[in-house]
TIKOL-798023 format. One record per residue (C-alpha): z, x, y. Coordinates in steps of 0.25 Angstrom, whole numbers, padded with zeros to 4 digits, always signed. Layout:
# TIKOL-798023
ZXY
...
# end
This chain:
# TIKOL-798023
-0023+0180+0787
-0017+0172+0774
-0012+0181+0761
-0020+0181+0749
-0008+0175+0743
-0007+0164+0753
-0020+0161+0751
-0021+0160+0738
-0009+0153+0739
-0015+0141+0748
-0028+0140+0737
-0018+0138+0724
-0022+0151+0718
-0014+0160+0711
-0006+0172+0717
-0001+0186+0709
-0002+0178+0695
+0009+0170+0698
+0001+0155+0697
-0003+0146+0708
+0004+0147+0721
+0008+0136+0732
-0004+0134+0740
+0000+0139+0755
-0005+0126+0761
+0000+0113+0756
+0000+0097+0765
+0009+0095+0776
+0020+0086+0770
+0020+0074+0779
+0009+0070+0792
+0021+0075+0802
+0019+0088+0796
+0004+0089+0798
+0005+0084+0812
+0016+0094+0816
+0007+0104+0810
-0004+0100+0819
+0005+0099+0831
-0005+0103+0846
-0019+0107+0846
-0028+0117+0836
-0040+0124+0838
-0047+0121+0826
-0045+0111+0815
-0053+0112+0801
-0053+0102+0792
-0055+0107+0778
-0051+0120+0771
-0061+0122+0763
-0072+0135+0765
-0076+0129+0776
-0064+0124+0784
-0057+0140+0779
-0068+0147+0784
-0069+0138+0798
-0055+0141+0799
-0055+0157+0798
-0070+0154+0808
-0061+0148+0818
-0051+0159+0818
-0060+0170+0821
-0065+0162+0832
-0051+0160+0837
-0048+0147+0835
-0036+0144+0826
-0040+0134+0815
-0032+0124+0807
-0038+0119+0793
-0034+0104+0787
-0037+0103+0773
-0033+0090+0765
-0030+0096+0752
-0016+0099+0750
-0018+0114+0748
-0031+0123+0745
-0034+0125+0729
-0042+0134+0722
-0058+0130+0719
-0062+0136+0708
-0077+0136+0709
-0084+0146+0715
-0096+0147+0726
-0107+0158+0730
-0103+0164+0745
-0116+0165+0750
-0123+0175+0757
-0121+0166+0771
-0106+0162+0768
-0103+0179+0765
-0108+0179+0780
-0099+0169+0787
-0089+0174+0775
-0089+0188+0782
-0088+0183+0796
-0075+0175+0793
-0070+0187+0787
-0071+0182+0772
-0083+0191+0766
-0072+0201+0761
-0062+0191+0754
-0073+0183+0748
-0080+0197+0742
-0068+0200+0735
-0063+0188+0730
-0081+0182+0723
-0091+0190+0717
-0102+0195+0724
-0116+0188+0720
-0129+0196+0720
-0139+0186+0717
-0142+0171+0714
-0149+0166+0703
-0158+0151+0700
-0161+0150+0686
-0163+0138+0677
-0155+0135+0663
-0162+0144+0655
-0160+0157+0663
-0174+0158+0671
-0171+0164+0684
-0176+0154+0695
-0173+0160+0708
-0165+0175+0711
-0157+0177+0723
-0152+0191+0725
-0141+0192+0736
-0140+0206+0734
-0155+0211+0738
-0155+0198+0750
-0140+0204+0755
-0136+0191+0754
-0119+0194+0751
-0116+0183+0742
-0103+0179+0732
-0098+0171+0721
-0083+0165+0724
-0072+0155+0719
-0068+0145+0730
-0057+0147+0729
-0058+0163+0731
-0066+0160+0744
-0055+0149+0749
-0044+0160+0745
-0052+0170+0754
-0054+0161+0765
-0039+0157+0765
-0034+0171+0766
-0042+0172+0779
-0039+0159+0787
-0031+0162+0799
-0015+0157+0798
-0012+0145+0791
-0020+0136+0795
-0023+0127+0784
-0017+0112+0784
-0017+0108+0770
-0016+0093+0765
-0020+0088+0778
-0033+0079+0779
-0042+0078+0791
-0047+0063+0791
-0055+0065+0804
-0057+0072+0817
-0063+0068+0830
-0072+0074+0840
-0060+0078+0849
-0054+0090+0839
-0045+0081+0832
-0043+0082+0817
-0039+0068+0811
-0028+0070+0799
-0024+0061+0789
-0009+0058+0793
-0007+0066+0804
-0011+0067+0818
-0023+0074+0820
-0025+0088+0825
-0032+0092+0838
-0040+0102+0836
-0051+0110+0846
-0062+0109+0835
-0061+0102+0823
-0069+0108+0810
-0072+0097+0798
-0073+0107+0786
-0070+0096+0777
-0079+0095+0767
-0091+0085+0763
-0082+0072+0765
-0077+0078+0779
-0069+0068+0785
-0073+0077+0798
-0086+0075+0798
-0085+0059+0793
-0074+0057+0808
-0087+0064+0815
-0100+0056+0809
-0095+0045+0801
-0097+0042+0786
-0109+0050+0780
-0112+0049+0766
-0110+0062+0757
-0126+0065+0751
-0127+0067+0736
-0130+0079+0732
-0135+0074+0716
-0126+0083+0711
-0112+0085+0705
-0108+0101+0704
-0098+0107+0695
-0091+0120+0697
-0082+0128+0689
-0076+0143+0690
-0074+0151+0679
-0069+0165+0674
-0082+0173+0669
-0089+0186+0666
-0104+0188+0664
-0114+0197+0672
-0122+0186+0673
-0112+0180+0682
-0106+0191+0690
-0116+0194+0702
-0124+0181+0701
-0126+0167+0705
-0135+0158+0697
-0139+0143+0697
-0147+0138+0686
-0156+0126+0690
-0157+0116+0677
-0161+0100+0678
-0154+0090+0686
-0143+0101+0688
-0139+0117+0687
-0129+0126+0684
-0124+0139+0694
-0114+0150+0693
-0110+0162+0699
-0099+0174+0701
-0085+0168+0707
-0078+0183+0708
-0073+0191+0695
-0074+0187+0683
-0077+0170+0689
-0088+0162+0690
-0091+0150+0695
-0102+0139+0690
-0105+0125+0694
-0117+0116+0689
-0124+0103+0696
-0130+0089+0691
-0138+0080+0698
-0129+0067+0695
-0127+0053+0701
-0116+0058+0711
-0102+0051+0707
-0109+0053+0691
-0095+0055+0682
-0093+0069+0677
-0093+0073+0664
-0080+0073+0656
-0081+0087+0651
-0090+0095+0662
-0089+0108+0656
-0094+0105+0641
-0104+0096+0649
-0109+0109+0655
-0110+0117+0642
-0119+0105+0638
-0127+0103+0649
-0128+0120+0651
-0124+0127+0637
-0139+0131+0635
-0142+0135+0649
-0142+0151+0651
-0129+0160+0651
-0119+0160+0655
-0120+0147+0659
-0113+0140+0647
-0103+0152+0647
-0099+0150+0660
-0098+0136+0658
-0089+0138+0644
-0079+0148+0651
-0074+0138+0661
-0062+0130+0660
-0067+0113+0662
-0058+0110+0672
-0065+0122+0680
-0077+0112+0681
-0077+0104+0694
-0088+0093+0698
-0094+0090+0713
-0104+0079+0717
-0112+0087+0728
-0116+0081+0740
-0119+0083+0756
-0124+0078+0767
-0136+0075+0776
-0135+0088+0784
-0129+0082+0801
-0134+0088+0813
-0121+0087+0819
-0107+0091+0813
-0097+0089+0823
-0093+0082+0837
-0083+0087+0848
-0073+0096+0842
-0077+0093+0828
-0087+0099+0819
-0089+0102+0803
-0091+0113+0794
-0096+0116+0779
-0095+0103+0769
-0092+0093+0782
-0104+0098+0789
-0113+0100+0779
-0109+0097+0765
-0122+0104+0756
-0126+0103+0741
-0121+0115+0735
-0135+0121+0728
-0137+0133+0738
-0122+0136+0739
-0119+0134+0754
-0107+0125+0757
-0096+0135+0757
-0108+0146+0765
-0112+0134+0775
-0097+0131+0777
-0094+0145+0781
-0106+0149+0788
-0101+0135+0798
-0087+0142+0799
-0092+0156+0802
-0102+0148+0814
-0090+0137+0818
-0081+0151+0822
-0092+0155+0829
-0094+0146+0840
-0080+0143+0839
-0071+0152+0849
-0055+0147+0856
-0062+0146+0871
-0076+0139+0865
-0077+0125+0868
-0074+0116+0855
-0085+0107+0855
-0096+0117+0858
-0091+0126+0851
-0093+0116+0837
-0106+0112+0842
-0111+0127+0843
-0105+0128+0830
-0113+0117+0823
-0127+0119+0829
-0127+0135+0823
-0121+0128+0809
-0128+0114+0807
-0143+0118+0806
-0140+0128+0796
-0129+0121+0788
-0139+0108+0786
-0151+0118+0782
-0142+0122+0771
-0138+0108+0766
-0154+0105+0765
-0156+0116+0757
-0144+0114+0747
-0150+0102+0745
-0165+0106+0742
-0157+0116+0732
-0150+0105+0726
-0164+0099+0725
-0169+0111+0718
-0160+0115+0709
-0157+0103+0701
-0171+0098+0694
-0171+0084+0691
-0180+0084+0675
-0182+0094+0668
-0197+0097+0674
-0194+0097+0689
-0184+0108+0685
-0195+0115+0677
-0202+0116+0690
-0191+0120+0698
-0190+0131+0690
-0204+0135+0689
-0207+0134+0705
-0191+0142+0707
-0196+0155+0697
-0210+0154+0707
-0203+0155+0721
-0200+0168+0725
-0185+0171+0725
-0187+0177+0741
-0192+0164+0745
-0178+0160+0739
-0171+0170+0748
-0178+0164+0759
-0175+0152+0758
-0159+0156+0757
-0159+0166+0767
-0157+0157+0778
-0145+0151+0773
-0140+0165+0766
-0142+0175+0778
-0130+0167+0788
-0130+0173+0803
-0117+0167+0809
# end
């Protein structure tokens, strides 16, 4: 197990108040160095060192299969925004031995609320009463907890995978291919591994630009709850992310590629300044360069994720809109199920097909649910938003719970 100090170095996090440390893993200097690193056959190649890729490496090691993780970035850097670790994600993290590390770094979220800009409560989910253990955490803290649990030193940063073949070759840019028993494409929404298996597939624009940020903020209204606010053409959300920290986001219905405002924080203070407290204060407390935009995408669900000795995981397999906060959770579920199917004495192709059979239907259902939630949240006109609010207030919270139960209660 890697020490906290080494894991912090890999993330470019300060240790002991001495400033930023050197990254633990750097890019090899030459193609020859890359080839020498991968001499011979390895058991598993995971492409991508995001949440899904690191989880896959941990799960494979637990199953007795030695992984290496290929990542094109030259170093893993801190991401300053947060996410909700939902109940099903916590179940997956417990299977990976990571639950305690996440609980120590994050904040327990005891309830979730949906409100309108005036602050009227539309829906309440009492996570604590339901027994749905949930946390808010910075992505960098989740990544650090995972790095500490990754076995040995499997990361190969600064190495670009350009595709994979069905017989288990991971093709590298500027270096010899890596031959493996299995290749797991966890390389994100624009996956090179997926493209090599199924050709070019157009991304489906989700209709929104999302802005994400983290800030130091301490207020009783942000300490134990996740709040999402549904407005007209978009909305706002916030939640705790560790002691004295809050992450927030907003989403807006804009054309794909729409230019960003020159001063996003000033724009949002004008747009959300009359919304209920503590939204204006959250924006005001945020450093301008801590606000990051991204356009949202998904893909029409696929019934097949792999061929031969190659499969997909996380956003590479099932990219989804962020509206129900399940992107990371579904990647963690993928990793747990993959690890339960793989073993040192199993036929690789049979094991990968079993993993896909167990995961495809559930993950694809979450993709569809995320897209439906996005349509409900945006309210394209003031009249549509008012009608939505009336319907949401009238619906018993138990109906929302029933809709979410199948997602929240993951059984590995």
